[in-house]
C-alpha positions as CSV (number, residue, x, y, z in Angstrom):
1,M,-3.2,8.2,10.9
2,S,-5.9,6.6,12.9
3,V,-7.7,3.7,12.1
4,P,-11.1,3.8,14.2
5,G,-11.6,0.6,16.2
6,E,-8.3,-0.9,15.2
7,A,-7.7,-4.3,16.8
8,R,-3.9,-5.6,16.4
9,A,-3.4,-8.4,13.8
10,G,-0.5,-10.8,14.3
11,F,2.2,-10.7,11.6
12,G,1.3,-14.1,10.2
13,E,-2.1,-12.8,9.7
14,M,-0.8,-9.4,8.1
15,Q,1.4,-11.5,5.8
16,L,-1.3,-14.0,4.7
17,L,-3.6,-11.1,4.0
18,H,-0.9,-9.2,2.0
19,D,0.0,-12.2,-0.1
20,A,-3.8,-13.0,-0.9
21,L,-4.3,-9.3,-1.8
22,F,-1.6,-9.2,-4.4
23,E,-2.3,-12.7,-5.6
24,A,-5.7,-11.6,-6.5
25,F,-4.5,-8.4,-8.0
26,N,-2.0,-10.4,-10.2
27,Q,-4.9,-12.6,-11.2
28,R,-7.4,-9.8,-11.8
29,A,-9.8,-11.7,-9.4
30,W,-11.5,-8.6,-8.5
31,K,-14.2,-9.9,-6.4
32,R,-11.7,-11.6,-4.2
33,F,-9.3,-8.6,-4.2
34,Y,-12.1,-6.1,-3.1
35,S,-13.4,-8.5,-0.4
36,L,-10.1,-8.3,1.3
37,F,-10.8,-4.5,2.5
38,T,-13.0,-2.8,5.1
39,A,-15.9,-0.9,4.2
40,D,-14.0,2.3,5.3
41,L,-10.6,1.6,3.4
42,V,-8.2,4.4,3.1
43,V,-5.4,4.1,0.6
44,A,-2.8,6.5,0.0
45,T,0.2,6.9,-2.3
46,D,3.5,8.7,-2.1
47,P,3.1,12.2,-3.4
48,A,5.3,11.5,-6.4
49,W,3.3,8.5,-7.4
50,P,1.8,8.9,-10.9
51,G,-2.0,9.7,-10.5
52,G,-1.7,9.4,-6.8
53,G,-3.3,10.7,-3.9
54,E,-5.5,9.4,-1.0
55,Y,-8.6,7.3,-1.8
56,R,-11.3,6.7,0.9
57,G,-13.8,3.8,0.5
58,R,-14.2,1.1,-2.3
59,E,-15.7,3.3,-4.8
60,E,-12.7,5.9,-4.8
61,F,-10.2,2.9,-4.5
62,E,-11.9,1.3,-7.6
63,R,-11.6,4.2,-9.6
64,F,-8.1,4.8,-8.7
65,I,-7.2,0.8,-9.6
66,S,-9.1,1.4,-13.0
67,Q,-7.0,4.6,-13.9
68,F,-4.0,2.9,-12.6
69,L,-4.2,0.0,-14.9
70,E,-5.3,1.9,-17.8
71,P,-1.9,2.6,-19.3
72,W,-0.5,-0.8,-18.9
73,E,-0.9,-3.8,-21.3
74,E,0.5,-5.8,-18.6
75,L,1.1,-5.0,-14.9
76,R,2.0,-7.5,-11.9
77,Y,3.2,-7.1,-8.6
78,E,6.3,-8.8,-7.4
79,P,7.5,-8.8,-3.8
80,A,11.1,-7.9,-3.0
81,G,12.6,-9.0,0.2
82,E,11.0,-10.2,3.3
83,P,8.0,-8.3,5.1
84,F,8.4,-6.7,8.5
85,A,6.4,-5.3,11.1
86,V,6.7,-1.8,12.4
87,N,4.4,-0.5,15.2
88,G,1.7,-3.4,14.5
89,R,1.9,-2.8,10.6
90,L,3.4,-4.8,7.8
91,I,5.9,-3.2,5.5
92,Q,6.7,-4.9,2.3
93,R,8.8,-3.8,-0.6
94,G,7.7,-4.5,-4.0
95,T,7.9,-3.9,-7.6
96,W,5.5,-3.0,-10.4
97,V,6.6,-5.0,-13.4
98,A,4.9,-3.5,-16.3
99,R,4.6,-3.1,-20.3
100,G,2.9,-0.2,-21.7
101,R,-0.3,-0.5,-23.5
102,T,0.6,1.7,-26.5
103,T,4.3,1.7,-26.4
104,G,5.0,-2.1,-25.5
105,I,8.0,-0.7,-23.5
106,P,8.6,-2.6,-20.4
107,G,9.2,-0.8,-16.8
108,T,9.6,-1.5,-13.2
109,L,8.7,0.6,-10.1
110,E,10.0,-0.1,-6.9
111,F,8.0,0.7,-3.8
112,S,6.9,0.1,-0.2
113,V,3.7,-0.6,1.2
114,V,2.5,-0.2,4.9
115,T,-0.4,-2.2,5.5
116,T,-2.9,-1.8,8.5
117,V,-5.3,-4.7,9.4
118,R,-8.4,-4.3,11.3
119,D,-10.8,-7.3,12.3
120,G,-9.0,-9.6,9.5
121,L,-9.2,-7.1,6.9
122,I,-7.0,-4.2,5.2
123,A,-8.2,-1.1,6.8
124,R,-5.4,1.0,5.2
125,G,-2.6,0.8,2.5
126,D,0.0,3.4,2.4
127,F,2.3,3.4,-0.8
128,F,5.7,4.9,-0.6
129,L,8.6,5.1,-3.0
130,S,11.1,4.9,-0.4
131,E,11.3,2.3,2.3
132,R,12.7,5.0,4.6
133,D,9.5,7.0,4.3
134,A,7.4,3.8,4.8
135,V,9.1,2.8,8.1
136,E,8.9,6.5,9.5
137,F,5.3,6.6,8.5
138,A,4.7,3.3,10.4
139,Q,6.6,4.6,13.4
140,R,4.6,7.7,13.4
141,A,1.3,6.0,13.1
142,P,-0.8,5.8,16.3
143,T,-1.1,2.3,17.9
């Protein structure tokens, strides 16, 4: 999956951007959250991801986020393990920690996200249920 005009970001820059993104998500600081993406953002989820698919641009992504949050009274991101780089992309294992809106039942969902940075912003986010799939995706991605 190519990212037009992609300029390599350093590992530290990618990690800071990733941390800022999920901090803004957990705080529901939506203006700050969406300011961290390029205008031509692409977000793709694992085919088994509930309500998943591929979302292009901010409008589609905002719609996905709204639908993703709907069933949860609480939903927060927690990193799991240390991030690492593969082929110029950041891979971070994480966990969604949630409590259902109508049931109150708590739950978790572990995943890995591959973050592609261009010009200091997130240009692409690819979410996988398996870390192995995330690494394989990053290895295949054009440089």
